[in-house]
Each structure stands twice: as C-alpha cells, then as structure tokens.
C-alpha positions in Angstrom: 0.0 0.0 0.0 1.3 3.5 -0.8 1.6 6.2 1.8 2.3 9.8 1.1 5.1 10.9 3.4 5.3 14.5 2.3 4.0 16.6 -0.6 3.9 20.2 -1.7 2.9 22.4 -4.7 5.6 24.8 -5.9 4.3 28.0 -7.6 6.1 30.9 -9.2 3.8 33.9 -9.3 4.2 37.3 -10.7 2.3 40.3 -9.4 2.0 43.9 -10.7 3.4 45.3 -7.5 5.1 44.3 -4.2 1.9 45.4 -2.4 -0.2 43.0 -4.4 2.2 40.1 -3.6 2.1 41.0 0.1 -1.8 41.0 0.0 -1.7 37.6 -1.6 0.6 36.2 1.1 -1.5 37.9 3.9 -4.6 36.2 2.4 -3.0 32.8 2.5 -2.0 33.3 6.1 -5.5 34.5 7.1 -6.9 31.4 5.4 -4.6 29.2 7.6 -2.7 27.7 4.6 0.7 26.3 5.3 3.3 27.6 2.9 6.9 28.6 2.7 8.3 31.5 0.6 11.4 30.2 -1.2 12.4 33.5 -2.8 11.1 36.9 -3.8 12.5 39.3 -6.4 11.6 42.6 -8.1 11.5 42.4 -11.9 11.3 45.0 -14.7 8.2 47.3 -14.7 7.8 47.3 -10.9 6.6 43.7 -10.9 7.3 41.2 -8.1 7.9 37.5 -8.5 7.6 35.0 -5.6 8.2 31.3 -5.5 6.2 29.5 -2.8 6.0 25.9 -1.6 2.4 25.2 -0.5 1.1 22.3 1.5 -0.8 19.7 -0.6 -3.9 17.9 0.7 -2.9 18.2 4.4 0.2 16.1 3.8 3.3 17.1 5.8 5.4 19.7 4.0 8.5 18.7 2.2 11.7 19.6 4.1 13.0 23.1 3.7 
C-alpha cells in the first residue's frame, strides 16, 4: 500500500506590485494555509515575483 510521506505544490507567481504580492501572502496566512516563501524578487516594470511551496492535501510539507 502506498503512503504519502510529504507533498507540496511549488508555484512561481508574478504580481503587478510588491503590495499585491504582500496582500496575496497575507490572504494565505489569514486562510490558515501552510506555505513557505522560497524566494522573492523585483523584476522590470515594478513587478514582483515570488516562489512558494504550499502544503498539498494536508500532507506534511517537504523539508525546507
């Protein structure tokens, strides 16, 4: 029988501004989602990119 030991979804997102990215992360925190920001960077045009690792189906998160 298989057993999921850990799982996560990795997303790279681009936002129109750092404020929009912060609002997104604040919304995830408010919703009680477990996630880890792996990196954030500013890109051309004032945009902000973030890479997050998000818990998948209540499985334990992958190690750091």
